[in-house]
N, C-alpha and C positions, 0 to 999 in steps of 0.2 A: 448246587448242581447235584440234584437227587438227594436222597437220604443215606445213601451207602455210596463209598467210593467204587465207582466202575471205571475200567479201561477204557480209553478212546479207541477205535478201530481205525486204521488208515486204509483206504483204497486208491489205488492209482488208475490214472486214465484209462479207460477200455481200451486195449489194442484193437486196431480196425479190423484184423482177421480174427478176432475172437468175440464169442457171444455166451455170456453167462445166463443159462436158462434153467426154466422148469424143469425137473425131471420126468421121465413117463411115469414111473411109479407113482409119485406122488400125485401128478395130474388124474390117474386112474382111481386113486384111492380117495379123492377130495369128495366131500359132500359140501357142496356149495351152499346149499339152502340152509345150514345150521347158523342160527345167530343167537345172541343173547335177547332174552325177552324184554329187558329194559334197557336197549342201547341207543335211547334218544334222549337221554339226559343231556345237560348242558356242558358237563366237564367229561364227556366220554367221545374217545377216538375209535372209530370201527375200522378194522383192516381185514376185510372180508373178499379179498381179490388176490390175483398173483402179483406178487411182489415186483414192481416195476413193469407191470403188464400194460396191454393195450390202452385201457381206460379203468376208472374205477377209484377205489380208495386204497391201492397197495402202493402208494408212491410218496417220494420225499415231500413234493408240493402241498399235497393234501395235508399230510401230517403238520407242516409248517404253519399251515393257514388255521388248522384247528388248534394248534398250541398258542397261536397268537391270539386267537379268540378267547381260549383260556386263560391267559395271562400267567399269573404265579400260583394259581391255585392246583389243587391236587388233581391229578388226572387218572381216568380208568381206561386201559386199551384192551378193546374185545378183539381177539384174533381167530380167524379161521382161515387159514391160507395155506396153499401147497408149496408155498416159496418162490423162486423165481430169480431175479437178480441179485447176485452177491452184493453188485455196488449199491444197489436201491437199498438193500437190506441195511448194510452197514452205515448208510446215510441216515435212514430212520432211527435206527439205532443210537446213534450219535446224537440226535436232537433230542431224544426221550432222555437219555443218559445226563444231559445236560439241562434238563427241566428243574428249576428250582422247587418244585413242589412234589409230593409223594406219587410215584408211579405204580398204580397197579395193574399189572398184566393179567387177563383172565383168558385162557385158553377154552373156548368154548366148542372147538371142533378140532381143527388141526393146525399145529404151527411146524411146519416142516421147512428144511433146509434153511433159507434166508430168513423165513418167518421165525424159526427158532432162535436165530440171532437176535432178531427184534424183541423176542420175549425175554431175553436176557439182561434188558434194560430195565426190568422191574424192580422195584423195591420189594415188592411181593409177586410172586407169580404162582398164580392159582391155576389148577387145571380140572376141568369137569371129568365126570364119569363119561367113559365112552370117548373121550377125546385123547389126543396124541402129539406129542413131540417128536420130531424126526431129525436125527442128525447125521451128516455124511459129509465126505470131502466135496470141495467144490466141484462142480457139474458144468461143464462149458462144451460148446460146438466152435471147432476151429478150423481153420484151413490154411496152408501156406506150404513152404518147403521145409527141409529137415530143421533148418536155423530156425524158422519161425515156430515150429512145433516146439523144439527144445525150449524156446523162451516162454511159451506158455505152459509147458512142464515146471519150469523154475517158478513162473509166477504163481501157478496152483500151490505149489510147496508151501509159498509164503502165506498164503490165504489160507490154506489148511491148519497152518501153526497158529496164526492169530484166532482162528475158531476154536482151536483145541485149547488154547490159553484161557480164552474167554468161558468155555465150558468147565474148565478146572476152577478156576476162580469162583464160579457161582456154584459150584457142586461140591461133592464129597468123594471126588474119584482122584486117583492118581493121573498124570499125564499118559503113561503108557495104556491105561485103561481106556481113557477117552479116544486116543488115537485109533485102538482097536476098535472100538463103537462106531467111528467113524469111517474106517476102513470097509466095514461090512454093512453100512447104512441101518443104523439101529432105531426102531420106532419103538418108544417109551410111552405106556399107558400112565393113567394116573398114578397108580400106587409105585410103579418102577421109577417114574420120573421124581416122585417125592422122596424115595429112599436113595436115589442117586444126587439129590440135591438140587436137581434141575427145575423143580417146583417147591415152593415153599409151603403150599396148602392146597386143599381139596376145595373146588368151586362148587358151591351150591347154587348157581344162579340157574333159572329157568331158561331154557331155549325155546327158540321157533324155528318153523321152517317157512321159507319163502318160495311161493309156487314158479317164479321165473328162473330159478336158477339152474335148472337143466340146461338152458340155453347158455348161461354163464361158463359151465363147466365144457360144453362143446366148444365154446370159444377157445377156452384154454387150450384145449386138445388140438384144435385147428392151428392154433398159433405155434404150439410145440411141433407139430408134424412139417410146418412150413419151414419153421427153423432148422430141422434135420435136413430140409431140400437144399439149404444154403441162402436161403431169403434173409434180406438183412431186416431188421426190427422195421424200419421204415416201409419197406415193401410189405411187410406182413400187416402192418396198420392199415395200408390201402385196400389190401384185399378183405381184411375183416369188416372195415368200413363200408366197403362196397356190399358185403354180405347183409351187414345191418340196414343199409340203405333200401336193398332190394327186398328184404324180406320183413322190415318192420321189427328187429329183434330189439327189446327194450336195454337202455344202455345200462352196463354194469354199476355206474355211479348212483342210478335211480333205483335204491332198494325197495322204494314203496311202488314201484310201478308195477302195471299188472301185464301180464302178456297180451299182445295185441293178436289181432287176427292172423297176421303172417308169422308168428312164432314157430308153429309146426313146420311152415314152409323153410324156415332157417334150419331147423332141425334136420329137415330131410336133407337139404343141400349141404350142411356141414358133414353128415353121415356120409353122403356120397363123395365128398372131396376126401375124408379120410380114408374111405376105401380105396379111391384111386391112388393117394399117395402112399399107402402102405402096401401097395402091390408089389 
C-alpha cells in the first residue's frame, strides 16, 4: 500500500442538508486549460476537473477504473483542480494511498482544497513553476435550524482536524502552524510548498493548453452559483445537462474534444445566468 505509510481518512455520509462544494475563490482562480504535455501514457491518471463535479475525471469512479486498468504498476497522477467535494476527495486519496505501486503526484496547475488532499497521497509530490497548492478549512453550504447547523459545525471541526493532521504528517510544519494556514486559506507556490514539505520536488513537465476549457470553468462557476441558491446536486446536474444539450458544450470528460459551433452560445447563456444569480 504505497511506498510510504499514509493515514487513511474517514468520511461520514453526507447529511441531507449539507453540501460540500467548490469555493468561489478557487473557481475564479482556476485556469482549467492547463494540462501536462505527456498525459496520455498508460499509467497516468489525469484529474483536470472539479472534485466530485457534474462530470469529468474528478471522481472516485474514474480513479477506480484507471487504477484497475493500471494494476500494480507505478502511477502518475496529474492534477489541475480547484477542489470540490471533501468526501469525493477523501475517497480518491484513500484509493491512491492503498495503491501497491509508487504514486507520483504532479501538480501542473492547481491542487486546491479537496484536490490538495488528493495530492497528499503521492509518494512523490511534484509541483510545477506557476502551480499552486491551496489549503483551507472544509467549506460547505448548509441549511436547517440551529440544531442542524450546530451539527454541521461539529462535523466541520472533525474534517478540519483530519486534514490538518494529514498536512502535518506530510509536511515540516507544526499543527498550530497548519491550523493557522487553513484558517486564513493559504495558497502555496512551488517554492513555498517545497519549503513547507507539502511538495517533495519541482516539476519540470511541459504543459499545454486546451481551447475548450473556458466552457469547463464557466460550468464550474454556474454550478457553484446554483449551489449557493440552495439547489441540490441532482437539480444542478439537470440544469447543466440542459445547457450542454441546448448549446452543444463539449463534455468535460472528453479532453480532446474541439469546441463545437454552440460553444459561444453556451458561454453567453452561462454568463447571463451567472449575472442573474449574482444580482
